[in-house]
C-alpha positions as CSV (number, residue, x, y, z in Angstrom):
1,M,-12.5,-33.8,-71.8
2,N,-10.2,-31.2,-70.9
3,I,-10.7,-28.6,-73.4
4,Q,-9.0,-25.8,-71.2
5,A,-5.7,-27.5,-70.7
6,V,-5.9,-28.8,-74.8
7,D,-6.4,-25.2,-75.7
8,R,-3.8,-24.0,-73.4
9,A,-1.1,-26.7,-74.4
10,L,-1.6,-26.0,-78.0
11,D,-1.4,-22.0,-77.8
12,I,1.7,-22.2,-75.7
13,Y,3.3,-24.8,-77.9
14,G,2.4,-22.9,-80.8
15,A,3.9,-19.6,-79.5
16,L,6.9,-21.5,-78.4
17,S,7.7,-23.5,-81.3
18,G,6.4,-21.3,-84.3
19,H,4.4,-24.4,-85.6
20,S,0.7,-24.0,-86.4
21,E,-1.4,-26.7,-85.3
22,S,-1.0,-30.0,-87.1
23,P,-4.2,-31.6,-88.6
24,G,-5.6,-34.6,-86.0
25,V,-3.3,-33.3,-83.3
26,R,-5.8,-31.6,-81.2
27,Q,-8.0,-35.0,-81.2
28,K,-4.8,-37.2,-80.0
29,L,-4.0,-34.4,-77.3
30,S,-7.3,-34.5,-76.0
31,M,-7.6,-38.6,-75.8
32,H,-4.1,-38.3,-74.2
33,L,-5.1,-35.8,-71.6
34,D,-8.8,-37.6,-71.1
35,E,-6.7,-40.7,-70.1
36,L,-4.6,-39.0,-67.7
37,A,-7.5,-37.2,-66.1
38,V,-9.5,-40.8,-65.9
39,S,-6.4,-42.0,-64.1
40,G,-6.7,-39.5,-61.4
41,E,-5.0,-36.3,-62.7
42,K,-7.3,-33.4,-62.1
43,D,-4.8,-30.3,-62.1
44,H,-5.1,-28.0,-65.1
45,H,-1.9,-26.7,-64.8
46,R,0.0,-30.3,-64.7
47,L,-2.6,-31.4,-67.6
48,T,-1.2,-28.5,-69.6
49,V,2.6,-29.3,-68.9
50,H,1.7,-33.1,-70.0
51,G,0.4,-31.6,-73.0
52,L,3.4,-29.8,-73.6
53,T,5.1,-32.6,-73.5
54,F,2.9,-34.7,-75.8
55,L,3.2,-32.3,-78.4
56,R,7.0,-32.1,-78.4
57,E,7.0,-35.7,-78.8
58,Y,4.8,-35.6,-81.5
59,D,6.7,-33.3,-83.4
60,R,10.0,-35.1,-82.9
61,Q,8.4,-38.1,-84.4
62,R,6.5,-36.4,-87.3
63,N,10.2,-35.0,-88.2
64,S,12.5,-37.9,-87.6
């Protein structure tokens, strides 16, 4: 599990969006980043960026 990237993405996204963490989003984000890591992505900074993208899309889907 990429706990560092998950925590960093949630912290950054929360600060920028003003949203608090939605129920279940940490688990979904962790699964998403774990899939990327298994596929070969090991850079924590890139995983954080992928996490931010995931969170933005997650919010868009929830709000549409």
